[in-house]
Residue frames as qw, qx, qy, qz and C-alpha x, y, z in Angstrom:
[[0.816, -0.362, -0.440, 0.101, 179.71, 94.17, 66.92],
 [0.289, -0.915, 0.189, -0.208, 180.94, 95.82, 70.11],
 [0.356, 0.546, -0.692, 0.310, 184.44, 95.36, 71.44],
 [0.487, -0.342, 0.604, -0.531, 182.94, 94.22, 74.74],
 [0.927, 0.128, 0.170, -0.308, 181.18, 91.35, 73.00],
 [0.694, 0.547, -0.457, 0.104, 184.37, 90.50, 71.13],
 [0.081, -0.536, 0.718, -0.437, 186.04, 90.24, 74.52],
 [0.778, -0.117, 0.431, -0.443, 183.39, 87.70, 75.57],
 [0.900, 0.384, -0.157, -0.136, 184.26, 85.62, 72.53],
 [0.552, 0.552, -0.542, 0.310, 187.92, 85.54, 73.32],
 [0.017, 0.284, -0.744, 0.605, 187.56, 85.14, 77.08],
 [0.638, -0.344, -0.522, -0.450, 184.65, 82.75, 77.67],
 [0.581, -0.568, 0.341, -0.473, 183.48, 82.07, 81.19],
 [0.004, 0.342, -0.934, 0.103, 185.07, 79.11, 82.85],
 [0.823, 0.019, 0.190, -0.534, 183.06, 75.93, 82.57],
 [0.739, -0.126, 0.655, 0.095, 183.33, 72.25, 81.79],
 [0.045, 0.386, -0.661, -0.641, 184.83, 71.44, 78.44],
 [0.795, 0.287, 0.068, -0.529, 182.42, 70.17, 75.83],
 [0.680, -0.137, 0.701, 0.165, 183.01, 66.57, 74.81],
 [0.062, 0.304, -0.636, -0.706, 183.97, 66.10, 71.16],
 [0.159, -0.184, -0.870, -0.429, 180.97, 65.35, 68.97],
 [0.039, -0.564, -0.733, 0.377, 178.37, 66.62, 71.43],
 [0.090, 0.679, 0.414, 0.600, 175.86, 69.30, 70.50],
 [0.126, 0.105, -0.360, 0.918, 176.11, 72.62, 72.36],
 [0.016, -0.590, -0.741, 0.322, 173.14, 73.38, 74.60],
 [0.142, 0.730, 0.390, 0.543, 170.88, 76.14, 73.22],
 [0.243, -0.202, -0.317, 0.894, 171.40, 79.64, 74.63],
 [0.031, -0.715, -0.637, -0.288, 168.08, 81.47, 75.13],
 [0.058, 0.020, -0.232, 0.971, 167.12, 85.06, 75.90],
 [0.031, -0.682, -0.725, 0.092, 163.69, 85.66, 77.44],
 [0.241, 0.297, 0.156, 0.911, 163.12, 89.06, 75.89],
 [0.368, -0.453, -0.046, -0.811, 160.17, 89.94, 78.13],
 [0.602, -0.289, -0.726, 0.167, 159.69, 88.72, 81.71],
 [0.314, -0.720, 0.079, -0.613, 158.10, 90.47, 84.71],
 [0.630, -0.006, -0.694, 0.349, 160.21, 88.74, 87.34],
 [0.008, -0.180, 0.440, -0.880, 159.23, 91.43, 89.84],
 [0.585, -0.335, -0.373, -0.638, 155.59, 90.28, 89.85],
 [0.508, -0.431, 0.514, -0.540, 154.18, 89.21, 93.21],
 [0.962, 0.071, -0.098, -0.247, 153.47, 85.74, 91.80],
 [0.748, 0.359, -0.456, 0.322, 157.21, 85.08, 92.14],
 [0.277, -0.763, 0.354, -0.464, 157.59, 86.30, 95.71],
 [0.872, -0.378, 0.262, -0.170, 157.72, 82.78, 97.16],
 [0.856, -0.096, 0.411, 0.298, 160.31, 81.28, 94.82],
 [0.388, 0.899, -0.111, -0.170, 161.76, 83.99, 92.58],
 [0.105, -0.713, 0.676, 0.152, 165.42, 82.99, 92.97],
 [0.583, -0.055, 0.810, 0.029, 164.66, 79.30, 92.50],
 [0.653, 0.649, 0.373, -0.119, 162.63, 79.96, 89.35],
 [0.293, 0.891, -0.309, -0.159, 165.42, 82.06, 87.87],
 [0.285, -0.539, 0.786, 0.101, 168.05, 79.47, 88.69],
 [0.672, 0.202, 0.712, -0.028, 165.98, 76.67, 87.16],
 [0.573, 0.799, 0.129, -0.128, 165.53, 78.72, 84.00],
 [0.041, 0.824, -0.546, -0.147, 169.26, 79.39, 83.87],
 [0.491, -0.264, 0.828, 0.054, 169.95, 75.68, 84.20],
 [0.665, 0.474, 0.575, -0.043, 167.57, 75.12, 81.26],
 [0.554, 0.216, 0.397, 0.699, 169.62, 77.49, 79.09],
 [0.044, 0.924, 0.305, 0.227, 167.88, 80.84, 79.64],
 [0.616, 0.072, -0.189, 0.761, 171.02, 82.93, 79.85],
 [0.047, -0.020, -0.147, 0.988, 169.30, 86.30, 80.13],
 [0.023, 0.715, 0.699, -0.008, 165.90, 87.72, 80.96],
 [0.094, 0.300, 0.078, 0.946, 164.87, 91.25, 80.07],
 [0.182, -0.551, -0.715, 0.390, 162.80, 92.75, 82.89],
 [0.048, 0.489, 0.265, 0.829, 160.63, 95.67, 81.74],
 [0.004, -0.240, -0.562, 0.792, 159.27, 98.08, 84.32],
 [0.019, 0.594, 0.740, 0.315, 155.65, 99.21, 84.17],
 [0.152, -0.912, -0.203, -0.321, 155.46, 102.36, 86.31],
 [0.118, 0.752, -0.412, 0.501, 157.62, 104.60, 88.45],
 [0.660, -0.570, 0.354, -0.339, 157.09, 102.70, 91.74],
 [0.958, -0.109, 0.253, 0.075, 158.72, 99.54, 90.36],
 [0.527, 0.781, -0.305, 0.138, 161.70, 101.06, 88.54],
 [0.168, -0.692, 0.655, -0.253, 164.06, 100.54, 91.47],
 [0.798, -0.160, 0.539, -0.216, 162.83, 96.97, 92.02],
 [0.892, 0.443, 0.088, 0.027, 163.36, 95.79, 88.44],
 [0.329, 0.799, -0.452, 0.222, 166.80, 97.38, 88.41],
 [0.421, -0.554, 0.661, -0.282, 167.73, 95.62, 91.65],
 [0.893, 0.061, 0.419, -0.152, 166.44, 92.28, 90.39],
 [0.741, 0.650, -0.154, 0.067, 168.37, 92.58, 87.14],
 [0.121, 0.731, -0.608, 0.285, 171.56, 93.13, 89.09],
 [0.634, -0.367, 0.597, -0.326, 170.77, 90.39, 91.58],
 [0.861, 0.150, 0.478, -0.082, 170.10, 87.75, 88.95],
 [0.386, -0.296, 0.605, 0.630, 172.52, 88.83, 86.23],
 [0.397, 0.601, 0.670, 0.181, 169.75, 89.99, 83.88],
 [0.166, 0.164, 0.223, 0.946, 168.78, 93.17, 82.00],
 [0.051, 0.642, 0.643, -0.416, 166.05, 95.73, 82.56],
 [0.132, 0.446, 0.377, 0.801, 164.11, 98.54, 80.93],
 [0.041, -0.398, -0.501, 0.768, 162.43, 101.58, 82.46],
 [0.127, -0.214, -0.482, -0.840, 159.13, 103.04, 81.33],
 [0.422, 0.148, 0.462, -0.766, 155.42, 103.64, 81.91],
 [0.128, 0.206, 0.941, 0.235, 153.09, 100.88, 80.70],
 [0.258, -0.286, -0.368, -0.847, 149.81, 101.99, 79.10],
 [0.538, -0.504, -0.671, -0.080, 147.79, 100.15, 81.78],
 [0.463, -0.488, -0.391, 0.628, 149.30, 102.60, 84.29],
 [0.173, 0.384, 0.245, 0.873, 148.50, 105.71, 82.27],
 [0.359, -0.764, -0.414, -0.340, 145.49, 106.61, 84.47],
 [0.642, -0.699, -0.148, 0.279, 147.83, 107.04, 87.45],
 [0.659, 0.019, 0.118, 0.742, 150.79, 108.50, 85.57],
 [0.003, 0.944, 0.154, -0.291, 151.62, 112.21, 85.54],
 [0.533, 0.788, -0.166, 0.262, 153.95, 114.43, 83.60],
 [0.343, -0.780, 0.496, -0.168, 156.11, 114.41, 86.73],
 [0.879, -0.123, 0.456, 0.064, 156.63, 110.69, 86.09],
 [0.733, 0.628, 0.064, 0.254, 157.95, 111.54, 82.62],
 [0.061, 0.887, -0.360, 0.283, 160.40, 113.96, 84.18],
 [0.659, -0.526, 0.524, -0.117, 161.42, 111.30, 86.69],
 [0.923, 0.225, 0.280, 0.137, 161.95, 108.82, 83.86],
 [0.483, 0.810, -0.167, 0.289, 164.24, 111.28, 82.12],
 [0.278, -0.785, 0.488, -0.261, 166.21, 111.67, 85.35],
 [0.846, -0.246, 0.469, -0.061, 166.41, 107.89, 85.88],
 [0.856, 0.466, 0.119, 0.190, 167.58, 107.20, 82.33],
 [0.278, 0.840, -0.322, 0.336, 170.30, 109.82, 82.74],
 [0.502, -0.670, 0.487, -0.251, 171.32, 108.61, 86.21],
 [0.812, -0.148, 0.565, 0.017, 171.70, 105.01, 85.03],
 [0.612, 0.726, -0.201, -0.242, 173.10, 105.77, 81.57],
 [0.216, 0.613, -0.759, 0.034, 176.31, 103.89, 82.40],
 [0.660, -0.155, 0.665, -0.314, 174.52, 100.86, 83.84],
 [0.123, 0.255, -0.836, -0.471, 175.21, 98.04, 81.36],
 [0.111, 0.278, 0.949, -0.103, 172.01, 96.28, 82.45],
 [0.338, 0.641, 0.309, -0.616, 169.73, 99.16, 81.38],
 [0.387, 0.000, 0.741, 0.548, 169.02, 98.11, 77.80],
 [0.004, 0.454, 0.643, 0.617, 165.81, 99.88, 76.72],
 [0.313, -0.020, 0.260, -0.913, 162.91, 102.18, 77.50],
 [0.570, -0.145, -0.662, -0.465, 159.90, 100.04, 78.28],
 [0.250, 0.367, 0.835, 0.326, 157.41, 98.70, 78.66],
 [0.187, 0.418, 0.081, -0.885, 155.65, 101.50, 76.79],
 [0.051, 0.171, 0.828, 0.531, 152.95, 101.62, 74.12],
 [0.468, -0.038, -0.045, -0.882, 149.22, 101.80, 73.59],
 [0.086, 0.170, 0.973, -0.127, 146.38, 99.56, 74.75],
 [0.435, 0.037, -0.169, -0.884, 143.09, 99.91, 72.89],
 [0.463, -0.161, -0.859, -0.149, 141.60, 96.70, 74.30],
 [0.221, -0.355, -0.710, 0.566, 140.81, 97.61, 77.92],
 [0.021, 0.775, 0.553, 0.306, 137.53, 99.56, 77.84],
 [0.353, -0.853, -0.192, 0.333, 138.61, 102.04, 80.50],
 [0.425, -0.433, 0.338, 0.720, 141.57, 103.03, 78.33],
 [0.324, 0.313, 0.682, 0.576, 139.49, 103.55, 75.18],
 [0.068, 0.881, 0.388, -0.261, 137.63, 106.74, 76.03],
 [0.485, 0.786, 0.048, 0.381, 138.69, 109.67, 73.83],
 [0.229, -0.909, 0.283, -0.202, 140.38, 111.39, 76.75],
 [0.760, -0.453, 0.457, 0.093, 142.27, 108.29, 77.81],
 [0.821, 0.385, 0.257, 0.334, 143.36, 107.44, 74.27],
 [0.264, 0.893, -0.098, 0.350, 144.74, 110.96, 73.96],
 [0.469, -0.784, 0.387, -0.125, 146.54, 110.62, 77.29],
 [0.901, -0.096, 0.372, 0.199, 148.02, 107.28, 76.28],
 [0.690, 0.590, 0.138, 0.397, 149.34, 108.73, 73.05],
 [0.044, -0.939, 0.212, -0.266, 150.82, 111.73, 74.87],
 [0.634, -0.619, 0.463, -0.011, 152.75, 109.53, 77.30],
 [0.891, 0.164, 0.348, 0.241, 153.78, 107.09, 74.58],
 [0.527, 0.768, 0.024, 0.364, 155.12, 109.81, 72.30],
 [0.228, -0.898, 0.317, -0.205, 156.94, 111.51, 75.18],
 [0.777, -0.410, 0.470, 0.086, 158.65, 108.22, 76.07],
 [0.808, 0.440, 0.222, 0.324, 159.68, 107.69, 72.46],
 [0.226, 0.902, -0.148, 0.337, 161.30, 111.10, 72.60],
 [0.529, -0.727, 0.427, -0.095, 163.09, 110.15, 75.82],
 [0.905, -0.015, 0.373, 0.203, 164.33, 106.93, 74.21],
 [0.622, 0.681, 0.069, 0.381, 165.69, 108.92, 71.30],
 [0.107, -0.923, 0.255, -0.266, 167.32, 111.46, 73.65],
 [0.582, -0.594, 0.550, -0.074, 169.04, 108.70, 75.60],
 [0.394, 0.506, -0.712, -0.286, 169.91, 106.60, 72.52],
 [0.354, -0.087, 0.896, -0.253, 167.99, 103.55, 73.71],
 [0.284, -0.167, -0.795, -0.510, 165.68, 101.14, 71.86],
 [0.524, -0.165, 0.266, -0.792, 162.12, 100.63, 73.09],
 [0.013, -0.132, -0.991, 0.028, 160.02, 97.67, 74.22],
 [0.371, -0.075, -0.199, -0.904, 156.47, 98.12, 72.99],
 [0.348, 0.272, 0.811, -0.382, 153.11, 96.97, 74.33],
 [0.256, 0.101, -0.550, -0.789, 150.95, 96.32, 71.26],
 [0.179, 0.339, 0.901, -0.201, 147.27, 95.54, 71.84],
 [0.288, 0.746, 0.591, 0.110, 144.85, 96.57, 69.10],
 [0.103, -0.933, -0.006, 0.344, 147.08, 99.58, 68.59],
 [0.730, -0.046, 0.373, 0.571, 149.70, 98.67, 65.99],
 [0.402, 0.674, 0.333, 0.523, 148.81, 101.36, 63.45],
 [0.198, -0.962, -0.027, -0.185, 148.92, 104.21, 65.98],
 [0.720, -0.543, 0.262, 0.343, 152.16, 102.89, 67.44],
 [0.677, 0.215, 0.390, 0.586, 153.67, 102.85, 63.97],
 [0.175, 0.891, 0.235, 0.348, 152.48, 106.39, 63.25],
 [0.372, -0.916, 0.151, 0.009, 154.36, 107.80, 66.23],
 [0.780, -0.278, 0.371, 0.420, 157.43, 105.68, 65.55],
 [0.577, 0.508, 0.346, 0.537, 157.65, 107.09, 62.05],
 [0.017, 0.934, 0.121, 0.335, 157.24, 110.65, 63.28],
 [0.502, -0.831, 0.241, 0.009, 159.59, 110.52, 66.26],
 [0.652, 0.541, -0.509, 0.155, 162.16, 108.00, 65.08],
 [0.708, -0.601, 0.345, -0.133, 163.81, 105.57, 67.50],
 [0.022, 0.565, -0.818, -0.108, 166.67, 103.11, 67.64],
 [0.628, 0.018, -0.718, -0.299, 164.25, 100.23, 67.04],
 [0.368, -0.297, 0.676, -0.566, 163.52, 97.60, 69.64],
 [0.027, -0.120, -0.992, -0.030, 160.94, 94.88, 70.28],
 [0.571, -0.183, -0.178, -0.781, 157.22, 94.79, 69.55],
 [0.154, -0.158, 0.899, -0.378, 156.29, 92.58, 72.48],
 [0.404, 0.309, 0.809, -0.295, 153.56, 89.89, 72.26],
 [0.227, 0.273, -0.406, -0.842, 152.94, 90.74, 68.64],
 [0.358, 0.341, 0.864, -0.096, 149.54, 89.69, 67.35],
 [0.329, 0.620, -0.002, -0.712, 148.87, 91.94, 64.38],
 [0.814, 0.543, 0.141, -0.149, 148.65, 91.47, 60.65],
 [0.810, 0.107, 0.234, 0.527, 151.38, 90.53, 58.21],
 [0.312, 0.763, 0.120, 0.553, 151.42, 94.10, 56.89],
 [0.398, -0.885, 0.112, -0.216, 151.82, 95.50, 60.40],
 [0.861, -0.349, 0.224, 0.295, 154.59, 93.01, 61.13],
 [0.682, 0.383, 0.205, 0.589, 156.42, 94.08, 58.01],
 [0.032, 0.893, 0.043, 0.447, 156.01, 97.74, 58.97],
 [0.626, -0.757, 0.187, 0.012, 157.59, 97.17, 62.40],
 [0.853, -0.086, 0.274, 0.437, 160.46, 95.23, 60.85],
 [0.488, 0.661, 0.173, 0.543, 161.03, 98.02, 58.32],
 [0.179, -0.906, 0.103, -0.371, 161.48, 100.43, 61.25],
 [0.283, 0.530, -0.699, 0.388, 164.17, 98.24, 62.83],
 [0.625, -0.345, 0.446, -0.540, 162.02, 96.23, 65.22],
 [0.269, 0.059, -0.957, -0.086, 161.85, 92.53, 65.96],
 [0.655, -0.311, -0.217, -0.653, 158.63, 90.83, 67.05],
 [0.202, -0.303, 0.825, -0.432, 158.13, 89.00, 70.34],
 [0.740, -0.095, -0.505, -0.434, 156.42, 85.59, 70.27],
 [0.173, -0.334, 0.774, -0.509, 155.50, 83.66, 73.39],
 [0.301, 0.081, 0.900, -0.304, 152.92, 81.42, 75.00],
 [0.584, 0.457, 0.203, -0.640, 150.06, 82.50, 72.73],
 [0.473, 0.481, -0.599, -0.433, 151.60, 80.73, 69.73],
 [0.059, -0.170, 0.977, -0.114, 151.31, 77.37, 71.50],
 [0.532, 0.319, 0.581, -0.527, 147.51, 77.31, 71.09],
 [0.369, 0.192, 0.799, 0.434, 146.28, 75.44, 68.02],
 [0.203, 0.798, 0.566, -0.020, 143.38, 77.87, 67.62],
 [0.119, -0.816, 0.109, 0.554, 145.76, 80.86, 67.26],
 [0.782, 0.399, 0.404, 0.257, 145.82, 80.29, 63.52],
 [0.355, 0.907, -0.019, 0.226, 146.93, 83.72, 62.33],
 [0.344, -0.840, 0.418, -0.031, 149.61, 84.05, 65.00],
 [0.781, -0.206, 0.558, 0.192, 151.01, 80.60, 64.24],
 [0.696, 0.616, 0.269, 0.253, 151.00, 81.39, 60.53],
 [0.107, 0.958, -0.210, 0.166, 153.00, 84.56, 61.17],
 [0.568, -0.645, 0.510, 0.032, 155.41, 82.69, 63.43],
 [0.823, 0.073, 0.519, 0.219, 155.97, 80.12, 60.70],
 [0.613, 0.629, 0.342, 0.334, 156.21, 82.45, 57.71],
 [0.026, -0.991, 0.131, 0.016, 157.87, 85.68, 58.84],
 [0.570, 0.570, -0.501, 0.315, 161.63, 85.86, 58.31],
 [0.785, -0.368, -0.403, 0.294, 163.38, 84.15, 61.21],
 [0.426, 0.161, -0.188, 0.870, 165.51, 87.27, 61.52],
 [0.253, -0.511, -0.126, -0.811, 162.36, 89.15, 62.65],
 [0.757, -0.478, -0.365, -0.255, 161.57, 86.98, 65.69],
 [0.068, 0.399, -0.730, 0.550, 162.52, 86.89, 69.33],
 [0.582, -0.364, -0.722, -0.092, 161.07, 84.64, 72.03],
 [0.163, -0.378, 0.382, -0.827, 159.55, 85.69, 75.33],
 [0.221, -0.312, -0.907, 0.178, 157.38, 84.47, 78.18],
 [0.281, -0.532, -0.091, -0.794, 155.79, 87.68, 79.54],
 [0.572, -0.312, -0.719, 0.239, 155.87, 85.71, 82.78],
 [0.306, 0.047, 0.919, -0.243, 153.84, 85.35, 84.89],
 [0.573, 0.470, 0.207, -0.639, 151.28, 86.24, 82.20],
 [0.663, 0.486, -0.376, -0.426, 150.31, 84.71, 78.80],
 [0.597, -0.309, 0.739, -0.054, 150.69, 81.08, 79.91],
 [0.249, 0.248, -0.804, -0.480, 151.30, 78.48, 77.19],
 [0.708, -0.152, -0.395, -0.565, 148.57, 75.97, 76.51],
 [0.660, -0.084, -0.724, 0.181, 149.93, 73.39, 78.96],
 [0.198, -0.111, -0.573, 0.788, 149.51, 75.86, 81.85],
 [0.305, -0.146, -0.143, -0.930, 146.28, 77.51, 80.73],
 [0.074, 0.337, 0.893, -0.287, 142.99, 76.78, 82.53],
 [0.079, -0.508, -0.557, -0.652, 139.66, 77.76, 81.00],
 [0.288, -0.372, 0.187, -0.863, 137.30, 80.13, 82.78],
 [0.833, -0.288, -0.244, -0.405, 135.07, 77.17, 83.64],
 [0.797, 0.001, -0.498, 0.342, 137.99, 75.21, 85.04],
 [0.196, 0.271, -0.410, 0.848, 139.03, 78.18, 87.16],
 [0.545, -0.365, 0.003, -0.755, 135.45, 78.57, 88.38],
 [0.911, -0.197, -0.325, -0.160, 135.53, 74.92, 89.37],
 [0.680, -0.708, 0.183, 0.055, 138.61, 75.51, 91.50],
 [0.848, 0.139, 0.122, 0.496, 141.56, 74.82, 89.17],
 [0.251, -0.800, 0.095, 0.537, 144.26, 77.43, 89.55],
 [0.584, 0.804, -0.112, -0.014, 145.61, 79.18, 86.47],
 [0.875, -0.054, 0.007, 0.482, 149.10, 77.93, 85.74],
 [0.184, -0.906, 0.135, 0.356, 151.86, 80.45, 86.38],
 [0.738, 0.617, -0.084, 0.262, 154.10, 81.21, 83.44],
 [0.530, -0.754, 0.261, 0.289, 157.82, 81.56, 84.17],
 [0.257, 0.760, -0.527, -0.282, 161.11, 81.90, 82.27],
 [0.442, -0.236, 0.865, 0.028, 161.58, 78.16, 82.77],
 [0.674, 0.472, 0.541, -0.174, 158.88, 77.66, 80.12],
 [0.255, 0.776, -0.281, -0.504, 160.82, 79.54, 77.43],
 [0.087, -0.349, 0.862, 0.357, 162.67, 76.56, 75.88],
 [0.335, 0.326, 0.884, -0.033, 159.41, 74.61, 75.52],
 [0.353, 0.789, 0.254, -0.435, 157.58, 77.63, 74.06],
 [0.137, 0.700, -0.515, -0.475, 160.46, 78.13, 71.63],
 [0.299, -0.086, 0.933, 0.180, 160.28, 74.43, 70.82],
 [0.460, 0.614, 0.607, -0.208, 156.76, 75.00, 69.52],
 [0.270, 0.846, -0.172, -0.426, 158.13, 77.78, 67.31],
 [0.135, -0.463, 0.810, 0.334, 160.83, 75.41, 66.06],
 [0.429, 0.248, 0.868, 0.009, 158.18, 72.80, 65.18],
 [0.420, 0.780, 0.313, -0.342, 156.11, 75.36, 63.29],
 [0.246, 0.840, -0.356, -0.327, 159.15, 76.34, 61.22],
 [0.967, 0.232, -0.081, 0.059, 160.58, 72.86, 60.76],
 [0.300, 0.711, -0.500, 0.393, 163.80, 73.77, 62.57],
 [0.668, -0.171, -0.614, 0.383, 165.75, 72.38, 65.49],
 [0.429, -0.859, -0.249, 0.130, 165.61, 74.05, 68.87],
 [0.594, -0.385, 0.148, 0.691, 169.29, 74.96, 68.52],
 [0.310, 0.353, 0.436, 0.768, 168.64, 76.73, 65.23],
 [0.202, -0.828, -0.395, -0.343, 165.81, 78.75, 66.75],
 [0.588, -0.713, -0.122, 0.363, 167.89, 79.55, 69.84],
 [0.553, -0.117, 0.243, 0.788, 170.81, 80.73, 67.76],
 [0.151, 0.508, 0.443, 0.723, 168.65, 82.94, 65.55],
 [0.322, -0.836, -0.374, -0.241, 166.40, 84.44, 68.22],
 [0.615, -0.605, -0.074, 0.500, 169.34, 85.17, 70.52],
 [0.437, 0.050, 0.298, 0.847, 171.16, 86.92, 67.68],
 [0.033, -0.665, -0.471, -0.579, 167.97, 88.88, 66.93],
 [0.480, -0.819, -0.301, 0.094, 167.62, 89.97, 70.57],
 [0.589, -0.384, 0.082, 0.706, 171.24, 91.14, 70.59],
 [0.271, 0.303, 0.405, 0.819, 170.58, 93.17, 67.46],
 [0.223, -0.758, -0.463, -0.403, 167.38, 94.71, 68.83],
 [0.511, -0.857, 0.024, -0.058, 168.84, 95.49, 72.28],
 [0.639, 0.583, -0.399, 0.304, 172.57, 95.96, 71.61],
 [0.193, -0.668, 0.549, -0.463, 173.58, 96.41, 75.25],
 [0.943, -0.195, 0.158, -0.217, 172.64, 92.75, 75.86],
 [0.773, 0.487, -0.371, 0.169, 175.85, 91.79, 74.06],
 [0.150, 0.576, -0.609, 0.523, 177.94, 92.63, 77.10],
 [0.604, -0.354, 0.418, -0.579, 175.72, 90.60, 79.44],
 [0.925, 0.112, -0.312, -0.184, 175.95, 87.12, 77.94],
 [0.864, -0.459, 0.141, 0.155, 177.98, 84.58, 79.92],
 [0.770, -0.043, 0.194, 0.606, 181.65, 85.44, 79.77],
 [0.288, 0.780, 0.171, 0.529, 181.15, 89.00, 78.54],
 [0.432, -0.106, -0.343, 0.827, 183.19, 91.71, 80.22],
 [0.099, -0.876, -0.470, -0.039, 181.28, 94.51, 81.92],
 [0.352, -0.798, 0.076, 0.482, 184.33, 96.73, 82.36],
 [0.601, 0.798, -0.036, 0.007, 185.56, 98.57, 79.26],
 [0.098, -0.822, 0.561, 0.019, 189.12, 98.74, 80.60],
 [0.663, -0.241, 0.709, 0.011, 189.33, 94.95, 80.39],
 [0.804, 0.547, 0.190, -0.135, 188.61, 94.73, 76.67],
 [0.694, -0.160, 0.406, 0.572, 191.52, 93.64, 74.48],
 [0.065, 0.640, -0.190, -0.741, 192.80, 96.30, 72.11],
 [0.237, 0.346, -0.694, -0.585, 192.85, 94.03, 69.07],
 [0.515, 0.164, 0.791, -0.287, 189.82, 91.81, 69.68],
 [0.024, 0.059, 0.750, 0.659, 188.55, 90.46, 66.35],
 [0.531, 0.145, 0.121, -0.826, 185.03, 91.39, 65.25],
 [0.018, 0.068, 0.984, 0.161, 182.79, 88.32, 64.94],
 [0.421, -0.316, -0.467, -0.710, 179.14, 87.84, 64.09],
 [0.576, -0.319, 0.379, -0.650, 176.45, 87.40, 66.75],
 [0.950, 0.056, -0.183, -0.246, 175.82, 83.88, 65.43],
 [0.666, 0.343, -0.560, 0.355, 179.46, 82.95, 65.93],
 [0.124, -0.454, 0.529, -0.706, 179.38, 84.46, 69.40],
 [0.794, -0.215, 0.162, -0.545, 176.39, 82.38, 70.44],
 [0.922, 0.171, -0.347, -0.008, 177.97, 79.18, 69.14],
 [0.461, 0.404, -0.595, 0.521, 181.17, 79.78, 71.05],
 [0.345, -0.391, 0.457, -0.721, 179.45, 80.76, 74.31],
 [0.902, -0.100, -0.004, -0.421, 177.20, 77.69, 74.11],
 [0.840, 0.271, -0.455, 0.115, 180.14, 75.39, 73.43],
 [0.114, 0.498, -0.638, 0.576, 181.87, 76.37, 76.69],
 [0.568, -0.386, -0.727, 0.003, 179.02, 74.83, 78.71],
 [0.180, 0.087, -0.441, 0.875, 179.27, 77.86, 80.98],
 [0.170, -0.708, -0.676, 0.112, 176.51, 78.89, 83.34],
 [0.034, 0.850, 0.121, 0.512, 175.42, 82.51, 83.81]]
């Protein structure tokens, strides 16, 4: 556990004292949220504040291509969140090797930024037909492997896009070696899940698990070790069932519901129900898992110090679980 996080434990943010006998509010981390998306242009700040009030202490904002790197970084600083830089496989057709060089430069330039927590969103997409030609598959794998190498060079974990591509992702991870990270929106097999976990990854679960028909995904969410799971929204995408509109409904004029970080506690509540746990138990575990997968998040939780000079010399080392309990008990806002 980092000394910075130990400082957060011993110097919690000011906030109302918790009444004796009350239960601390859950502390959530949305491990994958595209807050920069145009769907949030009208009410981005309000949506983030409402999510914060609901207990979403941090959002991780992954970039998708070079043109939005500066925007996600600015939003993370504006809203007290975290960000990742990378090239998403959906943007591979437009990406060049010059973008890889620019990513290397950006990761070096922002190496001391405490809010830069990973390389991402990167990966492989073998679902979109245009990305499945032999040439495009080869190009995807080239850019993916190069970004894994950059993550290793800069000692950062990765945030992975996994769509019908788990085995190839795993192959490159084994060959390159990384500091672990998050397999976002995981929807593979039990064996693939276990393989990611063995390589130091945690698995992101979000709105898709709220659908009763997602039998395999719900089974995995219920049966995998709790230590392997983090929660996410992928907002504004992958809406939970209460926001989803069928193709026919959309054709008839019903708008698709917009996902947002405000939905995270309810999505996580579905996970808690599947596992027979309380929301607080799931919050405590998934937050600890996110801190383990993306270690730089530790310094960003409410009350954490962002300046190394402020850390106490003899701060005791405590577990992530203990940290979450103490931060929650202060009742502090982000």
